[in-house]
C-alpha positions in Angstrom: -68.8 -22.7 -40.4 -65.4 -23.8 -41.7 -63.9 -21.1 -39.5 -65.6 -22.4 -36.4 -64.3 -25.9 -37.0 -60.8 -24.6 -37.5 -61.0 -22.7 -34.2 -62.2 -25.9 -32.4 -59.2 -27.9 -33.7 -56.8 -25.2 -32.7 -58.2 -25.1 -29.1 -57.9 -28.8 -28.8 -54.4 -28.9 -30.0 -53.4 -26.2 -27.4 -55.0 -28.1 -24.6 -53.1 -31.2 -25.5 -49.8 -29.3 -25.8 -50.2 -27.7 -22.3 -51.1 -31.0 -20.8 -48.0 -32.6 -22.3 -45.9 -29.6 -21.0 -47.1 -29.8 -17.4 -46.8 -33.6 -17.2 -43.3 -33.3 -18.6 -42.3 -30.7 -15.9 -43.8 -32.8 -13.1 -41.8 -35.8 -14.2 -38.7 -33.7 -14.5 -39.2 -32.3 -10.9 -39.7 -35.7 -9.5 -36.4 -36.9 -10.9 -34.3 -33.9 -9.6 -34.2 -34.9 -5.8 -30.7 -35.2 -4.4 -29.6 -35.7 -0.8 -26.0 -35.8 0.3 -24.5 -36.9 3.7 -21.0 -35.6 4.7 -18.7 -34.5 7.4 -19.1 -37.3 9.8 -17.1 -36.0 12.8 -16.3 -37.1 16.4 -15.9 -33.9 18.5 -14.1 -35.7 21.4 -10.3 -35.8 21.1 -10.3 -39.5 21.8 -13.0 -42.3 21.9 -12.7 -44.5 24.9 -14.5 -47.7 25.6 -17.6 -47.4 27.9 -17.3 -43.5 27.7 -19.8 -41.4 25.9 -18.5 -40.0 22.6 -20.1 -37.1 20.7 -20.2 -36.2 17.1 -22.3 -34.9 14.2 -22.9 -35.3 10.5 -24.4 -33.1 7.8 -27.3 -33.8 5.3 -27.5 -31.5 2.4 -30.7 -31.1 0.3 -29.8 -30.1 -3.2 -33.4 -30.1 -4.3 -35.6 -27.0 -4.7 -38.2 -28.2 -2.2 -38.3 -29.6 1.3 -37.6 -33.3 1.6 -39.2 -35.0 4.6 -39.2 -38.6 6.0 -35.5 -39.1 5.7 -34.1 -42.1 7.6 -30.4 -42.5 8.6 -28.3 -45.3 10.1 -25.0 -44.9 12.1 -22.9 -48.1 12.2 -19.6 -49.3 13.5 -17.3 -52.0 12.0 -13.7 -53.1 11.9 -11.3 -51.0 10.1 -11.1 -51.8 6.4 -14.6 -53.4 6.2 -17.0 -50.9 4.6 -20.7 -51.2 5.5 -23.6 -50.9 3.1 -27.3 -50.6 3.8 -28.0 -54.3 3.6 -24.8 -55.4 5.4 -25.0 -57.0 8.9 -23.0 -54.2 10.5 -23.6 -53.2 14.1 -25.9 -50.2 14.1 -25.2 -47.8 16.9 -28.0 -45.2 16.2 -31.0 -45.1 13.9 -32.5 -41.8 12.8 -36.0 -41.6 11.5 -38.1 -38.9 9.9 -35.5 -36.3 9.3 -36.5 -33.2 7.3 -34.3 -30.8 5.3 -35.6 -27.6 3.8 -34.9 -26.9 0.1 -31.3 -25.9 -0.5 -30.5 -26.1 3.2 -28.0 -28.2 5.3 -29.0 -30.1 8.4 -26.4 -30.7 11.1 -27.4 -33.7 13.2 -25.7 -34.1 16.5 -25.4 -37.5 18.2 -23.8 -39.3 21.2 -22.9 -43.0 21.5 -21.0 -45.3 23.9 -18.7 -47.9 22.4 -19.1 -51.3 24.1 -16.3 -53.4 25.6 -15.8 -55.3 22.3 -15.4 -52.2 20.3 -11.7 -51.3 20.8 -8.9 -50.7 18.4 -9.1 -49.4 14.9 -12.8 -49.0 13.8 -14.8 -47.7 10.9 -17.8 -45.4 11.7 -20.4 -45.1 8.9 -23.5 -42.9 8.4 -26.0 -43.9 5.7 -29.3 -42.2 4.6 -32.4 -43.4 2.7 -31.3 -47.1 2.9 -34.9 -48.1 1.9 -34.7 -46.0 -1.4 -37.9 -44.2 -0.6 -36.6 -41.0 -2.1 -35.9 -41.1 -5.8 -32.6 -39.2 -6.3 -30.6 -38.2 -9.2 -27.4 -39.3 -7.4 -27.5 -42.3 -5.0 -23.7 -42.5 -4.5 -23.4 -39.6 -2.0 -25.7 -41.1 0.6 -22.9 -42.5 2.8 -19.9 -41.1 4.7 -17.2 -42.9 6.7 -14.7 -42.1 9.5 -11.7 -44.2 10.6 -11.3 -43.9 14.4 -9.3 -45.6 17.2 -11.2 -46.7 20.3 -9.1 -47.0 23.4 -9.9 -49.5 26.1 -9.2 -46.8 28.9 -8.0 -43.3 29.6 -4.2 -42.9 29.2 -1.3 -40.4 29.5 0.3 -38.7 26.5 3.7 -37.1 27.1 4.9 -34.4 24.8 7.8 -31.9 24.7 6.0 -28.5 24.9 9.1 -26.2 24.9 12.9 -26.4 24.6 15.1 -23.3 25.7 18.8 -22.7 26.2 20.0 -19.9 28.5 21.9 -17.9 27.5 20.7 -17.6 23.9 24.0 -16.3 22.5 25.9 -19.4 23.7 29.7 -19.5 23.5 32.1 -22.4 24.0 32.8 -22.8 27.7 29.6 -21.0 28.8 27.7 -22.6 31.6 24.3 -23.0 30.0 21.0 -24.3 31.3 18.7 -26.4 29.1 15.1 -26.0 30.1 12.7 -28.7 28.8 9.0 -28.2 29.4 7.2 -31.6 29.4 3.4 -31.8 29.4 1.0 -34.7 29.9 -1.5 -34.2 27.1 -3.5 -37.3 28.1 -6.7 -37.5 30.1 -5.7 -40.0 32.8 -5.2 -37.1 35.2 -3.0 -39.0 37.7 0.5 -38.6 39.0 3.1 -40.3 36.9 6.9 -40.9 37.1 9.1 -41.5 34.1 12.7 -41.1 32.9 14.0 -38.6 30.4 17.2 -39.1 28.5 19.0 -36.0 27.1 22.2 -36.2 24.9 24.4 -34.0 22.9 24.7 -35.9 19.7 27.7 -33.8 18.6 30.3 -34.6 21.3 28.4 -36.2 24.2 29.0 -33.0 26.2 25.8 -33.7 28.0 25.9 -36.5 30.5 23.6 -39.2 29.0 22.2 -39.9 32.4 18.5 -40.5 32.5 16.6 -38.0 34.6 13.7 -39.0 36.8 10.7 -36.7 36.3 7.4 -36.7 38.1 4.2 -34.9 37.0 1.4 -34.4 39.5 -2.0 -32.9 39.2 -0.9 -30.0 41.4 1.7 -29.1 38.7 -1.2 -28.7 36.2 0.3 -31.7 34.3 3.4 -29.7 33.3 7.0 -30.0 34.5 10.2 -28.2 33.6 13.4 -30.3 33.5 16.5 -28.1 33.8 19.9 -29.5 32.8 23.3 -27.9 33.2 25.4 -27.9 30.0 28.9 -26.6 29.3 29.7 -27.0 25.6 33.4 -27.1 24.9 33.2 -27.2 21.1 31.9 -24.4 18.9 29.5 -25.2 16.1 26.0 -26.8 15.7 25.0 -29.2 18.4 22.0 -31.6 18.1 20.4 -32.1 21.5 18.3 -35.3 21.6 15.5 -35.6 24.1 13.6 -38.9 24.8 10.6 -38.9 27.1 9.7 -42.1 29.0 12.8 -43.7 27.8 12.1 -46.7 30.1 8.6 -47.3 28.7 7.0 -46.9 32.1 4.0 -44.8 31.0 1.0 -46.1 29.2 0.4 -43.4 26.6 -1.9 -42.8 23.7 1.0 -42.1 21.5 4.6 -43.2 22.1 5.8 -41.8 18.8 5.9 -38.2 19.9 8.3 -38.9 22.8 11.5 -38.3 20.9 12.7 -35.0 19.4 16.0 -33.3 18.4 16.9 -29.6 18.8 19.6 -27.7 17.1 21.7 -25.3 19.3 24.5 -23.0 17.9 27.6 -22.5 20.1 29.8 -19.6 19.1 33.6 -19.4 19.2 34.9 -17.5 22.2 36.6 -14.1 21.8 37.0 -11.1 24.1 34.0 -8.7 23.8 34.9 -5.1 24.4 32.5 -2.2 24.6 31.8 1.2 26.1 28.4 1.6 27.8 26.7 4.9 27.2 25.5 5.0 30.8 29.0 4.8 32.3 30.5 8.2 31.3 30.3 11.2 33.6 31.9 14.6 34.2 33.0 15.7 37.6 34.2 19.3 38.2 37.3 19.7 40.3 35.5 22.7 41.9 33.0 20.7 43.9 30.4 23.5 44.0 30.0 23.5 40.2 27.2 21.6 38.6 27.7 22.4 35.0 30.8 22.5 32.8 32.4 26.0 32.5 35.2 27.4 30.4 38.6 27.8 32.1 37.7 25.2 34.8 39.0 21.6 35.1 36.6 18.8 34.5 37.3 15.1 34.9 35.8 12.8 32.2 35.3 9.3 33.5 34.1 6.3 31.6 34.2 2.5 31.8 35.6 0.1 29.2 33.7 -3.2 29.5 34.6 -6.8 28.7 31.4 -8.7 28.3 33.1 -12.1 28.0 33.5 -14.0 31.3 36.5 -16.1 30.1 38.9 -14.0 28.1 40.6 -10.9 29.5 42.3 -8.1 27.5 45.6 -6.5 28.5 46.5 -4.4 25.5 43.4 -2.4 24.6 43.6 1.1 23.1 41.0 3.9 23.6 40.8 7.1 21.6 38.9 10.2 22.8 38.0 12.6 20.0 36.5 16.1 20.5 34.6 18.3 18.1 33.6 21.9 18.9 30.6 23.1 16.9 31.9 24.7 13.7 35.5 23.3 14.1 37.2 20.1 13.0 37.5 16.9 15.1 40.7 16.5 17.1 42.2 13.6 19.1 41.8 14.9 22.6 43.3 12.0 24.5 44.8 8.5 23.8 44.8 5.5 26.2 47.1 2.6 25.4 47.9 -0.9 26.9 44.7 -0.9 28.9 43.9 -4.1 30.8 40.2 -5.1 30.9 39.4 -8.1 33.0 37.0 -10.8 32.0 33.5 -10.7 33.4 31.9 -13.0 36.0 28.7 -14.9 36.2 26.0 -14.0 38.6 25.5 -16.5 41.3 23.1 -19.3 40.2 22.7 -17.7 36.9 24.0 -17.7 33.3 23.9 -13.9 33.2 27.4 -12.4 32.9 28.6 -9.4 34.8 31.0 -7.5 32.5 34.5 -6.9 33.7 35.4 -3.2 33.5 38.2 -0.7 33.7 37.6 2.9 34.6 39.5 5.6 32.6 39.6 9.3 33.2 41.4 12.4 32.2 41.2 16.2 32.9 39.7 18.5 30.4 39.9 22.3 30.7 37.9 23.9 27.8 39.2 27.3 26.7 35.9 28.6 25.4 32.2 28.0 25.8 30.0 26.4 23.3 28.6 23.0 22.1 31.0 20.0 22.0 30.8 16.4 20.8 32.8 13.6 22.3 33.5 10.3 20.5 35.1 7.4 22.4 36.4 4.4 20.6 37.9 1.2 22.1 40.2 -0.9 19.9 39.9 1.7 17.0 42.3 -0.3 14.8 40.5 -3.7 15.4 43.7 -5.2 16.8 41.7 -7.4 19.1 39.4 -10.1 17.6 35.9 -9.9 19.0 32.7 -11.7 18.1 30.8 -8.4 18.1 32.6 -5.2 16.8 29.5 -3.0 16.7 29.5 -1.8 20.3 33.0 -0.4 20.5 32.1 3.3 20.0 29.9 5.8 21.7 29.4 9.6 21.2 27.7 12.2 23.2 27.3 16.0 23.4 28.1 18.4 26.2 27.5 22.1 26.7 30.3 24.3 28.0 29.0 27.4 29.7 30.5 30.9 29.8 32.2 31.5 33.1 29.5 33.6 34.9 28.4 33.9 38.5 25.4 32.0 39.7 23.9 33.1 43.0 21.3 30.9 44.6 19.5 31.2 47.9 20.0 27.9 49.6 17.7 28.4 52.6 15.5 30.8 54.6 14.9 30.2 58.2 13.7 31.9 61.3 16.5 32.7 63.8 14.0 32.6 66.6 12.9 29.1 67.7 9.2 29.9 67.7 8.4 32.9 65.5 5.0 34.4 66.3 2.7 36.6 64.2 2.8 40.2 65.2 6.3 39.9 66.9 9.4 41.0 65.2 11.9 38.2 64.6 15.2 37.7 62.8 15.2 35.9 59.5 18.4 34.3 58.0 18.9 34.0 54.3 21.8 31.7 53.1 23.3 32.5 49.7 25.9 30.5 47.7 27.7 31.4 44.5 27.6 28.1 42.5 28.9 29.8 39.4 32.3 30.2 37.9 33.0 33.9 38.5 32.8 36.5 41.3 29.4 38.0 41.7 29.3 41.8 40.9 26.1 43.7 40.4 23.9 41.2 42.2 21.3 42.1 44.9 19.6 39.8 47.3 16.0 40.8 48.1 13.9 39.6 51.0 10.2 39.4 50.4 7.2 37.8 51.9 3.9 36.7 50.5 1.1 39.2 50.5 3.5 42.2 50.5 4.7 43.8 47.3 7.5 45.8 48.8 11.0 44.6 49.4 11.5 44.0 53.1 15.3 44.2 53.0 18.0 43.9 50.4 21.8 43.5 50.2 24.5 43.9 47.6 26.1 40.5 47.2 29.8 40.1 46.3 30.9 36.5 46.6 33.8 34.7 45.1 32.9 31.6 43.1 32.1 28.7 45.5 31.7 31.0 48.5 28.7 31.1 50.8 27.4 33.7 53.2 24.3 34.6 55.2 22.3 37.7 55.8 20.0 38.5 58.7 17.2 40.9 58.8 14.3 41.7 61.2 10.7 41.3 60.2 7.4 41.5 62.0 5.6 38.2 61.1 2.1 38.6 59.9 0.7 35.3 58.6 0.5 31.8 59.8 2.3 30.3 58.0 4.4 32.8 56.1 6.0 32.1 52.7 9.4 33.8 52.8 11.2 34.6 49.5 14.8 35.2 48.6 15.2 36.8 45.2 18.4 37.4 43.3 18.3 40.5 41.1 21.0 41.6 38.6 21.9 45.1 37.6 21.3 46.1 34.0 23.9 44.5 31.8 24.9 41.8 34.3 24.4 38.2 33.2 23.7 35.3 35.5 24.5 31.7 34.5 21.1 30.4 35.4 18.2 32.8 36.0 15.7 29.9 36.7 17.1 29.5 40.2 17.0 33.2 41.2 13.8 32.8 43.4 13.7 30.7 46.5 10.6 30.1 48.6 10.3 28.7 52.0 7.3 28.2 54.2 8.0 29.4 57.8 5.8 28.0 60.5 4.6 31.1 62.3 2.7 30.7 65.5 -0.6 32.5 65.9 -0.6 36.0 67.3 -1.0 36.5 71.1 -1.9 39.8 72.7 -0.9 41.2 76.2 -0.6 44.8 77.1 0.4 46.0 80.5 0.3 49.2 82.6 3.9 50.1 83.3 3.5 53.4 85.3 0.9 55.9 86.2 1.7 59.3 87.6 -1.3 61.0 89.2 -2.1 63.4 92.1 -3.8 62.2 95.2 -5.6 65.5 95.7 -7.0 68.2 93.4 -8.7 71.5 94.1 -12.0 72.3 92.7 -11.8 74.1 89.4 -8.4 72.4 88.6 -7.8 69.6 86.2 -6.8 66.2 87.5 -4.2 65.0 85.1 -2.7 61.5 84.8 0.3 60.3 82.9 -0.2 56.7 81.8 2.7 54.5 80.5 1.9 51.1 79.0 3.8 48.5 77.0 2.9 45.8 74.5 4.4 42.5 75.7 3.4 40.3 72.8 2.2 40.6 69.2 1.9 43.8 67.3 -1.6 45.5 67.7 -2.6 47.4 64.6 -4.9 48.2 61.8 -8.2 49.1 63.6 -9.4 52.3 62.1 -11.2 53.2 65.4 -8.1 52.7 67.5 -6.2 49.6 68.5 -5.7 50.2 72.3 -8.3 52.0 74.4 -7.1 53.8 77.6 -10.0 54.9 79.7 -10.6 56.7 83.1 -13.5 55.6 85.2 -14.9 57.5 88.2 -16.5 56.3 91.4 -17.2 52.7 90.2 -19.0 53.6 87.0 -19.1 51.2 84.1 -18.6 54.0 81.6 -15.7 56.3 81.3 -16.0 59.8 82.8 -17.5 62.5 80.6 -14.5 64.7 80.1 -12.8 64.9 76.8 -9.6 63.5 78.3 -11.3 60.4 79.9 -10.7 58.2 76.8 -7.6 58.1 74.6 -6.9 55.6 71.7 -3.5 54.4 70.6 -2.8 53.3 67.1 -0.4 50.6 65.9 1.6 49.3 68.9 4.5 47.1 68.1 5.9 44.3 70.2 7.7 45.6 73.3 6.8 49.2 72.3 6.0 51.5 75.1 3.5 54.3 74.7 2.6 57.3 77.0 -0.8 59.0 77.1 -2.3 61.7 79.2 -5.8 61.4 80.7 -7.5 64.2 82.5 -10.7 64.9 84.5 -11.7 68.6 84.3 -15.1 68.4 85.9 -13.9 69.4 89.4 -16.0 72.5 90.0 -17.6 71.2 93.2 -18.4 67.9 91.3 -22.0 66.8 92.0 -22.2 69.3 94.9 -21.7 68.3 98.5 -19.2 69.2 101.2 -15.5 69.5 100.5 -13.0 67.9 100.9 -14.4 64.7 99.5 -12.7 61.4 98.3 -13.3 60.0 94.8 -12.2 56.6 93.4 -10.6 56.4 90.0 -9.9 53.4 87.7 -7.6 53.4 84.7 -8.2 50.5 82.3 -6.4 49.6 79.1 -8.0 47.2 76.5 -7.1 45.7 73.1 -10.1 46.6 71.0 -10.2 43.8 68.5 -8.5 40.9 70.3 -8.4 39.1 73.6 -5.8 40.1 76.1 -4.1 37.0 77.6 -3.4 38.6 81.0 -5.9 41.3 82.0 -4.6 41.4 85.6 -2.1 44.2 84.8 -4.5 46.2 82.6 -6.2 48.0 85.5 -5.0 50.5 88.0 -7.1 52.0 90.8 -6.5 54.9 93.1 -8.3 57.5 95.3 -8.0 61.3 95.1 -9.4 64.0 97.3 -11.3 66.9 95.8 -10.6 69.9 98.0 -11.9 73.4 98.2 -9.8 76.5 97.3 -9.1 77.9 100.8 -5.4 78.9 101.2 -3.0 80.6 98.9 0.2 82.5 99.9 2.8 84.0 97.6 5.8 86.3 97.5 5.7 89.8 96.1 7.9 89.6 93.0 8.9 93.3 93.4 12.1 93.1 95.6 14.7 95.9 95.1 18.2 94.4 95.2 21.1 95.9 93.4 22.5 93.8 90.6 26.1 94.6 91.8 27.5 94.7 95.3 30.9 95.2 96.8 32.7 93.1 99.3 31.6 93.8 102.9 28.7 95.9 101.7 25.7 95.3 103.9 22.2 95.5 102.4 18.7 95.2 103.8 16.2 93.2 101.8 12.5 93.7 102.3 10.3 90.8 101.2 6.5 91.0 101.2 4.5 87.9 101.9 0.9 88.0 100.6 -2.2 86.0 101.5 -4.5 85.8 98.4 -6.6 82.9 99.7 -10.1 82.8 101.0 -9.2 82.1 104.7 -7.3 84.1 107.3 -3.8 83.0 108.5 -3.8 84.2 112.1 -0.5 82.5 112.9 1.2 83.9 109.8 3.5 82.0 107.5 7.2 81.0 107.5 9.6 82.7 105.0 13.2 81.4 104.6 16.2 83.0 102.9 18.9 80.9 101.1 22.1 82.0 99.5 23.5 79.4 97.1 21.4 76.7 98.8 22.6 77.6 102.3 19.9 78.7 104.8 20.7 82.3 105.9 17.6 83.2 107.9 14.0 82.1 108.7 11.2 84.4 109.9 7.5 84.1 110.7 5.2 86.7 109.3 2.4 88.3 111.3 -1.2 87.6 110.9 -2.4 87.6 107.3 -5.9 88.4 106.5 -7.7 86.6 103.6 -7.4 87.9 100.0 -5.3 91.0 100.7 -3.3 90.2 103.7 0.4 91.1 103.5 3.5 91.2 105.8 6.9 92.6 105.2 9.9 90.7 106.4 13.4 92.1 106.3 16.7 90.3 105.9 20.3 91.6 106.1 23.3 90.3 104.1 26.9 91.3 103.9 28.9 89.5 101.2 32.6 88.8 102.0 33.7 87.0 98.8 33.3 88.2 95.3 31.3 86.2 92.8 27.7 85.6 91.6 25.2 84.5 94.2 21.8 82.9 94.0 19.4 84.4 96.5 16.3 82.3 97.1 13.2 83.3 99.2 10.6 80.6 99.9 7.3 81.0 101.7 5.8 78.0 103.5 8.8 75.8 102.8 7.4 72.8 104.7 4.0 73.0 103.0 2.2 73.6 106.2 -0.5 75.6 104.4 -2.6 73.6 102.0 -2.5 75.7 98.9 -4.0 75.0 95.5 -1.0 76.4 93.8 2.5 75.8 95.2 4.3 77.2 92.1 4.5 80.9 93.3 6.1 80.2 96.7 9.7 80.8 95.6 11.5 83.8 94.4 15.1 83.8 92.9 17.5 86.7 92.5 21.0 86.7 91.2 23.6 89.3 92.5 27.1 89.9 91.4 29.6 90.9 94.1 32.8 92.6 92.8 36.2 92.2 94.3 36.3 95.8 95.4 36.0 96.7 99.0 33.0 98.8 100.0 34.1 102.1 101.6 31.7 104.4 103.3 32.7 108.1 102.9 31.5 110.7 105.5 31.0 114.2 104.0 30.0 117.4 105.9 27.7 118.4 103.1 25.3 116.1 101.4 26.2 116.9 97.9 24.9 115.1 94.9 28.0 113.0 94.5 28.1 111.7 98.0 24.5 110.7 97.8 25.3 108.6 94.7 28.3 107.0 96.5 26.2 106.2 99.5 23.6 104.2 97.6 26.2 102.8 95.2 24.6 104.1 92.1 26.1 105.7 89.1 24.8 109.3 88.5 23.1 108.3 85.3 20.9 105.8 87.2 19.4 108.3 89.6 16.4 109.2 87.4 15.2 105.6 87.0 15.8 104.9 90.7 13.7 108.0 91.8 10.9 106.9 89.5 10.8 103.5 91.1 10.7 105.0 94.6 7.9 107.3 93.6 5.9 104.5 92.0 6.3 102.4 95.1 5.0 105.1 97.3 2.0 105.6 95.1 1.2 101.9 95.2 1.5 101.7 99.0 -0.9 104.7 99.4 -3.4 103.2 96.9 -3.4 99.8 98.7 -3.8 101.3 102.2 -6.7 103.5 100.9 -8.5 100.6 99.4 -8.2 98.3 102.5 -10.6 100.3 104.6 -13.4 100.2 102.0 -13.4 96.4 101.0 -16.4 94.3 102.0 -15.0 90.8 102.2 -18.4 89.2 102.7 -19.1 89.7 99.1 -16.2 87.6 97.9 -17.2 84.0 97.4 -15.5 81.0 95.8 -18.2 80.7 93.2 -17.5 84.0 91.5 -15.8 83.9 88.1 -15.0 87.6 87.9 -11.4 88.6 88.7 -11.2 90.8 91.9 -8.5 93.3 92.6 -7.5 91.9 96.0 -3.9 93.1 96.1 -4.3 96.7 95.2 -1.8 97.8 97.8 0.9 96.2 95.8 -0.6 97.2 92.4 -1.3 93.4 91.6 -4.5 91.7 90.4 -5.6 88.3 91.8 -7.7 85.8 89.8 -9.6 83.6 92.3 -10.3 80.9 89.7 -6.7 80.3 88.7 -5.1 81.4 92.0 -2.5 83.5 90.1 -1.3 87.1 90.7 -1.4 89.2 87.5 1.0 92.1 87.1 -0.5 95.0 85.2 1.1 95.8 81.9 1.7 99.5 83.0 4.4 98.3 85.5 7.9 98.1 84.5 9.2 94.5 85.0 12.8 95.5 84.7 13.6 94.2 88.2 
């Protein structure tokens, strides 16, 4: 029981303690509110009467919970009179019911318009919680103030925006330009005119005249005043600039119209120097580009005087030279050099340096790397305001004295080169090196071809030029021609990078034109023979080549056909025909054995045509030749028996009888016979007409007599049908030649009572050892005559026709065989052809 009572008292005490704790915390939380107002700001640059002005202020909630229902008051008062919540200050804006989250800051923007009485210096005040509705731990931070000036209207505000002096490194006596940039920083935005006074406070070297300046809206409220100034005194100069010195401009701020600027003016001395960009080497041998050993080179450089007042007449220049690996030497010394003063550019303060050009000749005795060092006034005898630019150094390479061949040009000699036509090409070569070229070869090449077209051994003295001409058939449009310099093994060239020269040659496209030049052909042909034509053609233009099936087709057409005739010789192909090249071909028609049947003789028309297979011929009018030929039957054929016995040697005044047999081996009778003529050394001796000659085996003997009177060798000619009265298919066997030697001995006929063996030999003018062959010939002749006469009576001529192909013995009386297909007489092998 006692334990229960104790528990009840403990519970009661705990409840009372917790109540006291919560009430204490609530009172503590209510007393921790704190609001702060700050940063009253006007965002406009200036506040102008009757013009809207903008601003803002901040309210900071330092409490740990949101505070709502905050009131604020924005007031205006005279400067120096602070406003409180209960004061009778003019309230411009009242803010009601503002709310700020716990621990946050509220930026409150506002806008207001000052009335006409609110001008001059004013105090703006922002106050919060004037009614004290919010219990705060700190009530002193509920107000913020801002001193402002309220202008009665918009005004100008002149300021010096920039001050520059040109040149920057100013020396006494320099003509300088002072550039003053003036800006209207106000908001009146209207044209204004005012005066500016500029003075040199050191020595009044600037004319104290006031300068009239105008700023317009078109100038974007900025103007640059430029003043000429020539300071005569070195040292520090204070330049005073006063804007609106006449007080003509209504400005926001007149206190920023005056400024002073410090300008340093240096003491004047000559200013010598050597410019790195002014030195150069020029070779005395004008073809040389680089510097070579054992050759004169002129080194030129300029000594400058950058001052435009003071000239120099006693300058010294040293030229030092160092070869790589050797010590430096004084190569050349210039003394008492006059360097004139510089000049000013027109309408500018920039100085054009005065200069003196110096040069000397240098002939290096070996190749290698060299360093030059040029120093003006090396002993500092001349006082200058800058001594750091008196020296330059540079490196040069001296090359070994070697030849250097270059191709300087490739051109077509012909005015209009054309593909497929050979033309001349000119290659120009110059030795721009320092030695004679030995062991050098010039090669001519073209693109697309690996082989060298032509080449020459080139020997040129240094500086000499030459040209070389070669012929070449142009192939491409255009063609890249190349000239290449090649050295023999062990030969060095100064510069191998220039050994190949390329030039595009404008080559006209190929043109093709072939022409028939000549055709040799018969106008008649006998059946069974071959009609043969010799055709000559020429290529007038571009080369025709490279068709595997033939480049030019030469064809024979018969009787108006569109296709060549069927003989093997009716079509011939020509390969690779160069420009202006002439070619000869032979066409033939061998199908003449009573072609297509019909009566003979019969006329046939022929056409020869040449064509370029793979290209168009520009002029086809000279590609065709037409002619007619008559196909005739084999009817008549006469010949001379080749067996004529004439001594090889005769004596003067020896008379001989010559018997000549004329044969008719044709298919028709010759009732009127045929003419036979006898010539000696081209002079007609006799002419006779034979008797009737029967077909195939007809013959007639004609006898001629001749007595030589002068010794010598004579040509005896016998010709049957000399005027071609008889239409034969073979005219080649109508002539017989014999050659006889006549000695200078007189022929003497000896009469003997007895006919002994010696007198008989003398009578026939034969040596005794020739009697046996002579007798054999006589006997053989008699046998042949008898055989021919015997066979004549038994021949049946009606069985002989022109169509037979078998050879027929139609001249058996003479021991000869006749072939009717060829029209030739065949001598049997058993006969001796000694005569």
